[in-house]
VOLOSE-442993 format. One record per residue (C-alpha): residue number from 1; x, y, z. Coordinates in nm, 3 decimals, always signed. Example, Ala and Ser with C-alpha at 12.3 -4.5 7.8 and 13.67 -1.06 7.14 Angstrom:
<atoms>
[1,[+1.230,-0.450,+0.780]]
[2,[+1.367,-0.106,+0.714]]
</atoms>
This chain:
<atoms>
[1,[+7.666,+10.859,+8.428]]
[2,[+7.981,+10.954,+8.400]]
[3,[+7.931,+11.208,+8.711]]
[4,[+7.822,+10.937,+8.910]]
[5,[+8.108,+10.666,+8.850]]
[6,[+8.329,+10.987,+8.952]]
[7,[+8.126,+11.028,+9.261]]
[8,[+8.147,+10.675,+9.345]]
[9,[+8.543,+10.688,+9.280]]
[10,[+8.612,+10.945,+9.512]]
[11,[+8.380,+10.784,+9.765]]
[12,[+8.571,+10.458,+9.787]]
[13,[+8.892,+10.637,+9.743]]
[14,[+8.892,+10.835,+10.024]]
[15,[+8.686,+10.602,+10.237]]
[16,[+8.937,+10.347,+10.222]]
[17,[+9.198,+10.593,+10.310]]
[18,[+9.028,+10.699,+10.629]]
[19,[+8.933,+10.321,+10.731]]
[20,[+9.293,+10.241,+10.737]]
[21,[+9.422,+10.574,+10.885]]
[22,[+9.597,+10.558,+11.272]]
[23,[+9.365,+10.809,+11.422]]
[24,[+9.230,+10.912,+11.726]]
[25,[+8.895,+10.845,+11.841]]
[26,[+8.793,+11.193,+11.726]]
[27,[+8.859,+11.089,+11.356]]
[28,[+8.552,+10.797,+11.440]]
[29,[+8.322,+11.013,+11.232]]
[30,[+8.266,+11.352,+11.289]]
[31,[+7.913,+11.497,+11.198]]
[32,[+8.125,+11.846,+11.141]]
[33,[+8.459,+12.030,+11.094]]
[34,[+8.554,+12.366,+11.119]]
[35,[+8.793,+12.624,+11.023]]
[36,[+8.831,+12.992,+11.120]]
[37,[+8.853,+13.255,+10.840]]
[38,[+9.017,+13.633,+10.851]]
[39,[+9.003,+13.920,+10.693]]
[40,[+9.318,+14.023,+10.510]]
[41,[+9.273,+14.458,+10.613]]
[42,[+9.488,+14.561,+10.304]]
[43,[+9.343,+14.337,+10.026]]
[44,[+9.017,+14.282,+10.174]]
[45,[+9.019,+13.900,+10.076]]
[46,[+8.920,+13.646,+10.344]]
[47,[+9.171,+13.373,+10.441]]
[48,[+9.124,+13.005,+10.631]]
[49,[+9.414,+12.808,+10.794]]
[50,[+9.457,+12.491,+10.696]]
[51,[+9.695,+12.212,+10.812]]
[52,[+9.840,+12.006,+10.524]]
[53,[+10.077,+11.709,+10.506]]
[54,[+10.303,+11.510,+10.716]]
[55,[+10.453,+11.677,+10.912]]
[56,[+10.184,+11.874,+10.958]]
[57,[+10.207,+12.229,+10.832]]
[58,[+9.951,+12.529,+10.857]]
[59,[+9.888,+12.710,+10.529]]
[60,[+9.736,+13.008,+10.455]]
[61,[+9.447,+12.990,+10.163]]
[62,[+9.211,+13.247,+10.062]]
[63,[+8.839,+13.141,+10.048]]
[64,[+8.671,+13.119,+9.723]]
[65,[+8.317,+12.992,+9.721]]
[66,[+8.291,+12.963,+9.357]]
[67,[+8.627,+12.778,+9.344]]
[68,[+8.664,+12.465,+9.168]]
[69,[+8.971,+12.345,+9.340]]
[70,[+9.180,+12.368,+9.666]]
[71,[+9.535,+12.454,+9.512]]
[72,[+9.847,+12.542,+9.672]]
[73,[+10.181,+12.650,+9.574]]
[74,[+10.426,+12.365,+9.587]]
[75,[+10.733,+12.480,+9.457]]
[76,[+10.867,+12.668,+9.735]]
[77,[+10.919,+12.442,+10.060]]
[78,[+10.633,+12.194,+10.029]]
[79,[+10.784,+11.883,+10.205]]
[80,[+10.554,+11.612,+10.319]]
[81,[+10.642,+11.236,+10.380]]
[82,[+10.256,+11.139,+10.270]]
[83,[+10.214,+11.351,+9.949]]
[84,[+10.150,+11.154,+9.628]]
[85,[+10.102,+11.275,+9.239]]
[86,[+9.791,+11.193,+9.117]]
[87,[+9.943,+10.933,+8.829]]
[88,[+9.773,+10.894,+8.476]]
[89,[+9.468,+10.637,+8.457]]
[90,[+9.427,+10.680,+8.864]]
[91,[+9.096,+10.724,+9.047]]
[92,[+9.210,+11.085,+9.150]]
[93,[+9.254,+11.211,+8.817]]
[94,[+8.923,+11.053,+8.673]]
[95,[+8.733,+11.237,+8.949]]
[96,[+8.939,+11.563,+8.912]]
[97,[+8.854,+11.523,+8.537]]
[98,[+9.197,+11.581,+8.426]]
[99,[+9.429,+11.561,+8.175]]
[100,[+9.759,+11.342,+8.130]]
[101,[+10.106,+11.492,+8.080]]
[102,[+10.385,+11.264,+8.023]]
[103,[+10.690,+11.465,+8.090]]
[104,[+10.802,+11.729,+8.351]]
[105,[+11.109,+11.923,+8.259]]
[106,[+11.211,+11.969,+8.617]]
[107,[+11.368,+11.716,+8.842]]
[108,[+11.081,+11.532,+9.006]]
[109,[+10.945,+11.717,+9.308]]
[110,[+10.583,+11.830,+9.420]]
[111,[+10.389,+11.978,+9.125]]
[112,[+10.634,+11.804,+8.882]]
[113,[+10.637,+11.448,+8.791]]
[114,[+10.627,+11.222,+8.502]]
[115,[+10.306,+11.053,+8.382]]
[116,[+10.100,+11.245,+8.632]]
[117,[+9.780,+11.419,+8.556]]
[118,[+9.699,+11.811,+8.521]]
[119,[+9.375,+12.015,+8.568]]
[120,[+9.281,+12.369,+8.521]]
[121,[+9.267,+12.581,+8.807]]
[122,[+9.174,+12.923,+8.899]]
[123,[+9.334,+13.245,+9.049]]
[124,[+8.990,+13.441,+9.097]]
[125,[+9.172,+13.748,+9.256]]
[126,[+9.356,+13.797,+8.942]]
[127,[+9.136,+13.611,+8.714]]
[128,[+9.376,+13.397,+8.520]]
[129,[+9.394,+13.006,+8.504]]
[130,[+9.713,+12.791,+8.607]]
[131,[+9.766,+12.428,+8.461]]
[132,[+9.841,+12.224,+8.821]]
[133,[+9.953,+11.859,+8.887]]
[134,[+9.669,+11.673,+9.080]]
[135,[+9.815,+11.614,+9.379]]
[136,[+9.698,+11.384,+9.714]]
[137,[+9.805,+11.470,+10.063]]
[138,[+9.689,+11.442,+10.434]]
[139,[+9.480,+11.759,+10.552]]
[140,[+9.289,+11.812,+10.916]]
[141,[+9.056,+11.998,+11.044]]
[142,[+8.915,+12.045,+11.388]]
[143,[+8.569,+11.861,+11.465]]
[144,[+8.295,+12.069,+11.657]]
[145,[+7.942,+12.016,+11.803]]
[146,[+7.856,+12.348,+11.696]]
[147,[+7.954,+12.546,+12.008]]
[148,[+8.357,+12.549,+11.977]]
[149,[+8.606,+12.410,+11.786]]
[150,[+8.728,+12.068,+11.913]]
[151,[+9.013,+11.784,+11.864]]
[152,[+9.196,+11.765,+11.516]]
[153,[+9.040,+11.528,+11.267]]
[154,[+9.306,+11.386,+10.978]]
[155,[+9.147,+11.308,+10.639]]
[156,[+9.448,+11.112,+10.418]]
[157,[+9.426,+11.111,+10.038]]
[158,[+9.301,+11.449,+10.028]]
[159,[+9.279,+11.553,+9.652]]
[160,[+9.410,+11.902,+9.533]]
[161,[+9.613,+12.090,+9.299]]
[162,[+9.984,+12.193,+9.313]]
[163,[+10.065,+12.512,+9.145]]
[164,[+10.375,+12.727,+9.106]]
[165,[+10.469,+13.042,+9.308]]
[166,[+10.383,+13.297,+8.987]]
[167,[+10.060,+13.169,+9.041]]
[168,[+10.009,+13.367,+9.343]]
[169,[+9.968,+13.683,+9.194]]
[170,[+9.713,+13.929,+9.380]]
[171,[+9.686,+13.690,+9.667]]
[172,[+9.699,+13.858,+9.970]]
[173,[+10.046,+13.845,+10.146]]
[174,[+10.153,+13.500,+10.325]]
[175,[+9.869,+13.287,+10.129]]
[176,[+10.001,+12.999,+9.970]]
[177,[+9.680,+12.940,+9.738]]
[178,[+9.310,+12.905,+9.751]]
[179,[+9.032,+12.711,+9.941]]
[180,[+8.735,+12.616,+9.652]]
[181,[+8.416,+12.564,+9.777]]
[182,[+8.218,+12.520,+9.471]]
[183,[+7.951,+12.230,+9.366]]
[184,[+8.241,+12.005,+9.209]]
[185,[+8.367,+11.639,+9.297]]
[186,[+8.695,+11.768,+9.406]]
[187,[+8.565,+12.045,+9.615]]
[188,[+8.642,+12.047,+10.033]]
[189,[+8.247,+11.998,+10.092]]
[190,[+8.220,+11.707,+9.845]]
[191,[+8.513,+11.512,+9.920]]
[192,[+8.458,+11.553,+10.336]]
[193,[+8.130,+11.412,+10.281]]
[194,[+8.265,+11.121,+10.086]]
[195,[+8.558,+11.054,+10.388]]
[196,[+8.276,+11.015,+10.634]]
[197,[+7.965,+10.902,+10.479]]
[198,[+7.582,+10.967,+10.512]]
[199,[+7.603,+11.111,+10.854]]
[200,[+7.858,+11.406,+10.716]]
[201,[+7.599,+11.634,+10.504]]
[202,[+7.745,+11.788,+10.174]]
[203,[+7.696,+12.124,+10.321]]
[204,[+7.885,+12.430,+10.451]]
[205,[+7.824,+12.735,+10.626]]
[206,[+8.058,+13.048,+10.595]]
[207,[+8.040,+13.331,+10.837]]
[208,[+8.265,+13.594,+10.710]]
[209,[+8.420,+13.854,+10.993]]
[210,[+8.366,+14.217,+10.965]]
[211,[+8.687,+14.282,+11.185]]
[212,[+9.022,+14.208,+11.053]]
[213,[+9.152,+14.136,+11.427]]
[214,[+8.889,+13.838,+11.467]]
[215,[+8.830,+13.547,+11.310]]
[216,[+8.487,+13.425,+11.165]]
[217,[+8.430,+13.082,+11.101]]
[218,[+8.357,+12.821,+10.807]]
[219,[+8.145,+12.486,+10.908]]
[220,[+8.159,+12.135,+10.657]]
[221,[+7.865,+11.949,+10.740]]
[222,[+7.552,+12.022,+10.950]]
[223,[+7.511,+12.124,+11.294]]
[224,[+7.351,+12.399,+11.544]]
[225,[+7.551,+12.701,+11.495]]
[226,[+7.630,+12.856,+11.832]]
[227,[+7.764,+13.192,+11.885]]
[228,[+7.786,+13.384,+12.213]]
[229,[+7.609,+13.713,+12.227]]
[230,[+7.828,+14.027,+12.342]]
[231,[+7.629,+14.112,+12.634]]
[232,[+7.653,+13.743,+12.792]]
[233,[+7.952,+13.529,+12.690]]
[234,[+7.831,+13.200,+12.869]]
[235,[+7.488,+13.202,+12.674]]
[236,[+7.486,+13.031,+12.311]]
[237,[+7.222,+13.134,+12.077]]
[238,[+7.158,+12.873,+11.759]]
[239,[+7.166,+13.111,+11.512]]
[240,[+7.027,+12.850,+11.270]]
[241,[+6.684,+12.926,+11.416]]
[242,[+6.669,+13.229,+11.177]]
[243,[+6.757,+13.048,+10.873]]
[244,[+6.557,+13.162,+10.572]]
[245,[+6.552,+12.959,+10.268]]
[246,[+6.599,+13.032,+9.862]]
[247,[+6.692,+12.780,+9.565]]
[248,[+7.046,+12.781,+9.426]]
[249,[+7.031,+12.814,+9.016]]
[250,[+7.238,+12.666,+8.777]]
[251,[+7.432,+12.924,+8.504]]
[252,[+7.614,+12.887,+8.214]]
[253,[+7.936,+13.021,+8.068]]
[254,[+7.875,+13.340,+7.858]]
[255,[+7.862,+13.248,+7.461]]
[256,[+7.825,+13.501,+7.182]]
[257,[+7.498,+13.330,+7.063]]
[258,[+7.165,+13.296,+7.229]]
[259,[+7.141,+12.998,+7.013]]
[260,[+7.459,+12.800,+7.235]]
[261,[+7.475,+12.689,+7.619]]
[262,[+7.830,+12.722,+7.750]]
[263,[+7.925,+12.456,+8.021]]
[264,[+7.743,+12.430,+8.381]]
[265,[+7.928,+12.676,+8.602]]
[266,[+8.024,+12.563,+8.979]]
[267,[+7.946,+12.867,+9.157]]
[268,[+7.633,+12.983,+9.351]]
[269,[+7.354,+13.160,+9.192]]
[270,[+7.028,+13.290,+9.357]]
[271,[+6.726,+13.442,+9.180]]
[272,[+6.687,+13.798,+9.307]]
[273,[+6.334,+13.924,+9.149]]
[274,[+6.321,+14.300,+9.317]]
[275,[+6.515,+14.518,+9.541]]
[276,[+6.386,+14.734,+9.793]]
[277,[+6.473,+15.075,+9.962]]
[278,[+6.278,+15.137,+10.265]]
[279,[+6.029,+14.884,+10.144]]
[280,[+5.924,+15.013,+9.817]]
[281,[+6.051,+14.854,+9.491]]
[282,[+6.300,+15.028,+9.274]]
[283,[+6.248,+15.002,+8.914]]
[284,[+6.439,+14.716,+8.721]]
[285,[+6.455,+14.572,+8.381]]
[286,[+6.308,+14.226,+8.482]]
[287,[+6.517,+14.074,+8.209]]
[288,[+6.830,+14.160,+8.398]]
[289,[+6.742,+13.943,+8.662]]
[290,[+6.673,+13.645,+8.485]]
[291,[+6.911,+13.328,+8.382]]
[292,[+6.944,+13.293,+8.010]]
[293,[+7.132,+13.040,+7.841]]
[294,[+7.383,+13.275,+7.696]]
[295,[+7.498,+13.293,+8.044]]
[296,[+7.418,+13.650,+8.092]]
[297,[+7.209,+13.783,+8.398]]
[298,[+7.093,+13.662,+8.733]]
[299,[+7.255,+13.687,+9.030]]
[300,[+7.570,+13.528,+9.201]]
[301,[+7.718,+13.497,+9.546]]
[302,[+8.114,+13.589,+9.572]]
[303,[+8.385,+13.606,+9.862]]
[304,[+8.636,+13.750,+9.605]]
[305,[+8.453,+14.060,+9.547]]
[306,[+8.529,+14.277,+9.835]]
[307,[+8.185,+14.481,+9.740]]
[308,[+7.839,+14.394,+9.582]]
[309,[+7.801,+14.494,+9.217]]
[310,[+7.557,+14.567,+8.993]]
[311,[+7.479,+14.643,+8.616]]
[312,[+7.483,+15.020,+8.572]]
[313,[+7.095,+15.047,+8.524]]
[314,[+6.996,+14.864,+8.847]]
[315,[+7.275,+15.089,+9.048]]
[316,[+7.149,+15.390,+8.903]]
[317,[+6.779,+15.280,+9.032]]
[318,[+6.923,+15.199,+9.345]]
[319,[+7.122,+15.484,+9.451]]
[320,[+6.856,+15.715,+9.317]]
[321,[+6.610,+15.562,+9.575]]
[322,[+6.843,+15.535,+9.845]]
[323,[+6.915,+15.935,+9.812]]
[324,[+6.546,+15.995,+9.790]]
[325,[+6.486,+15.757,+10.125]]
[326,[+6.738,+15.919,+10.281]]
[327,[+6.544,+16.210,+10.409]]
[328,[+6.242,+16.018,+10.554]]
[329,[+6.526,+15.793,+10.717]]
[330,[+6.709,+16.088,+10.933]]
[331,[+6.389,+16.251,+11.010]]
[332,[+6.404,+16.530,+10.665]]
[333,[+6.747,+16.634,+10.844]]
[334,[+6.964,+16.766,+10.554]]
[335,[+7.268,+16.485,+10.465]]
[336,[+7.529,+16.651,+10.240]]
[337,[+7.710,+16.449,+9.963]]
[338,[+8.040,+16.457,+9.870]]
[339,[+8.275,+16.340,+9.640]]
[340,[+8.290,+15.972,+9.493]]
[341,[+8.570,+15.790,+9.641]]
[342,[+8.685,+15.512,+9.451]]
[343,[+8.519,+15.251,+9.383]]
[344,[+8.219,+15.416,+9.539]]
[345,[+7.999,+15.701,+9.365]]
[346,[+7.783,+15.805,+9.621]]
[347,[+7.921,+15.914,+9.942]]
[348,[+7.804,+16.161,+10.214]]
[349,[+7.938,+16.333,+10.535]]
[350,[+7.940,+16.108,+10.848]]
[351,[+7.836,+16.366,+11.111]]
[352,[+7.501,+16.423,+10.907]]
[353,[+7.386,+16.043,+10.963]]
[354,[+7.278,+15.888,+11.318]]
[355,[+7.384,+15.550,+11.443]]
[356,[+7.200,+15.228,+11.558]]
[357,[+7.272,+14.881,+11.651]]
[358,[+7.244,+14.789,+11.301]]
[359,[+7.551,+15.045,+11.195]]
[360,[+7.488,+15.403,+11.052]]
[361,[+7.125,+15.474,+11.012]]
[362,[+7.035,+15.473,+10.655]]
[363,[+6.756,+15.335,+10.435]]
[364,[+6.727,+14.995,+10.425]]
[365,[+6.798,+14.746,+10.139]]
[366,[+6.626,+14.419,+10.048]]
[367,[+6.676,+14.178,+9.845]]
[368,[+6.392,+13.978,+9.742]]
[369,[+6.382,+13.641,+9.599]]
[370,[+6.167,+13.426,+9.389]]
[371,[+5.959,+13.269,+9.660]]
[372,[+5.866,+13.626,+9.726]]
[373,[+5.774,+13.610,+10.126]]
[374,[+6.177,+13.565,+10.123]]
[375,[+6.419,+13.877,+10.148]]
[376,[+6.767,+13.926,+10.279]]
[377,[+6.727,+14.263,+10.500]]
[378,[+7.073,+14.480,+10.443]]
[379,[+7.122,+14.755,+10.696]]
[380,[+7.382,+15.013,+10.772]]
[381,[+7.650,+14.772,+10.912]]
[382,[+7.652,+14.596,+10.550]]
[383,[+7.511,+14.865,+10.292]]
[384,[+7.723,+15.135,+10.389]]
[385,[+8.130,+15.179,+10.433]]
[386,[+8.358,+15.440,+10.622]]
[387,[+8.631,+15.538,+10.352]]
[388,[+8.746,+15.809,+10.647]]
[389,[+8.687,+15.926,+10.996]]
[390,[+8.440,+16.177,+10.814]]
[391,[+8.317,+16.027,+10.502]]
[392,[+8.070,+15.701,+10.438]]
[393,[+8.000,+15.546,+10.083]]
[394,[+7.703,+15.347,+9.963]]
[395,[+7.879,+14.979,+9.957]]
[396,[+7.774,+14.871,+9.618]]
[397,[+7.960,+14.934,+9.302]]
[398,[+7.883,+15.025,+8.951]]
[399,[+8.053,+14.782,+8.734]]
[400,[+7.896,+14.884,+8.397]]
[401,[+7.647,+14.780,+8.164]]
[402,[+7.526,+14.405,+8.087]]
[403,[+7.745,+14.262,+7.822]]
[404,[+7.865,+13.912,+7.706]]
[405,[+8.168,+13.944,+7.918]]
[406,[+8.034,+14.055,+8.210]]
[407,[+7.801,+13.767,+8.283]]
[408,[+7.592,+13.821,+8.611]]
[409,[+7.373,+14.140,+8.666]]
[410,[+7.429,+14.125,+9.012]]
[411,[+7.732,+13.976,+9.235]]
[412,[+7.660,+14.011,+9.619]]
[413,[+8.011,+14.058,+9.733]]
[414,[+8.165,+13.992,+10.082]]
[415,[+8.106,+14.344,+10.267]]
[416,[+7.722,+14.281,+10.251]]
[417,[+7.815,+13.877,+10.369]]
[418,[+7.979,+13.998,+10.687]]
[419,[+7.835,+13.879,+10.989]]
[420,[+7.554,+13.727,+10.830]]
[421,[+7.561,+13.323,+10.829]]
[422,[+7.511,+13.129,+10.513]]
[423,[+7.444,+12.790,+10.479]]
[424,[+7.488,+12.628,+10.126]]
[425,[+7.324,+12.269,+10.072]]
[426,[+7.498,+12.096,+9.790]]
[427,[+7.243,+11.798,+9.824]]
[428,[+6.934,+12.006,+9.787]]
[429,[+7.034,+12.300,+9.594]]
[430,[+6.939,+12.515,+9.868]]
[431,[+7.084,+12.851,+10.045]]
[432,[+6.995,+12.901,+10.369]]
[433,[+7.101,+13.297,+10.521]]
[434,[+7.012,+13.471,+10.848]]
[435,[+7.044,+13.842,+10.742]]
[436,[+7.270,+14.038,+10.979]]
[437,[+7.334,+13.878,+11.315]]
[438,[+7.366,+14.211,+11.487]]
[439,[+6.993,+14.173,+11.562]]
[440,[+7.062,+13.909,+11.815]]
[441,[+7.395,+14.093,+11.919]]
[442,[+7.602,+13.890,+11.749]]
[443,[+7.908,+13.904,+11.512]]
[444,[+8.081,+13.583,+11.326]]
[445,[+8.372,+13.655,+11.553]]
[446,[+8.207,+13.512,+11.836]]
[447,[+8.234,+13.138,+11.772]]
[448,[+8.483,+13.002,+12.019]]
[449,[+8.788,+12.856,+11.890]]
</atoms>
């Protein structure tokens, strides 16, 4: 009941704001909005550029699909005539599940006002939490018909969290905060759906670029996803025709006792039932792949971890099978291994491996989901990492044994997501994915901005 009331409050708050806003005809009711995504070469973080405030200022934000909030540093240079703090007892504070704070020790400014509410946001790169003032301001994104980015669309009274400059620790240079896309009432997918009504679906789709010199794309709403293949830039391919579907699961915060259940997590979890190397299943303790009330086990999708991490026994099983199948893939040609290169353990001489349209020619890896006919194929472009001109490594990380503090057994990281289109349907609790777009001679950077 409380969740339904919060959603109604959020819908009314944004509906009246959008209805009363003076804006262009493109603001009437877009079905899809779009943001660019770019890769920071030094940190391997993925960022987007969002227009915020009045006058509109382009703000760089690290993308976290599992983050609860959009939060930014308001303490340095934030000036906007449309900024308002979330006052105690307001609808915005209720929706954000925030607590009231009566006094701020500094002069009034964005992020520090009396009788306002505070929310617990998270810097998921550093791992720390930040107590941030609930804030309201105007944001703008570009509309799209699925083929290219169009005109700007303004959304007044968007709810976010105002942090401090010291909260930016470990974020990429130039980033002013983080964009959270999780299953929360104040996350961007839900607020945009509330703002524009039933025709704007509570969905988002993300396509991470593999190249730091070209943009990927982040879609909000539902539309065709039209990319232009490299061999014919005048042609458009709707890559959603390749979608496969699996269920998004619920998981919980870790607890010390099997009789206790922690709070529900807002992140996105899927159930992997097996892993194949060259279509052969590897041995895995199946209990590691199950979700447990203690919050330990199962699999998560994340954009803040650069590589997929595996519980130790799963990693060892994968690496052993990968080595065994290497001879099959290379036609019994010797492939020389070299010393580990952090954070990777299994590395090879690049000259011993061939190349294909799908990257370095190595054994295929498939993640098999609970609906057994659905699997995610991972080829060389996503399974291998070039650490030098001569050395490539298996791009999966052994993150240690499963314990109370390490939660999920598999975290599917950003390198494995690159040049794959993933659609998260929050209303239906469903993930759609394409596997690599290279199969269609397409990359995430082939969307037109």
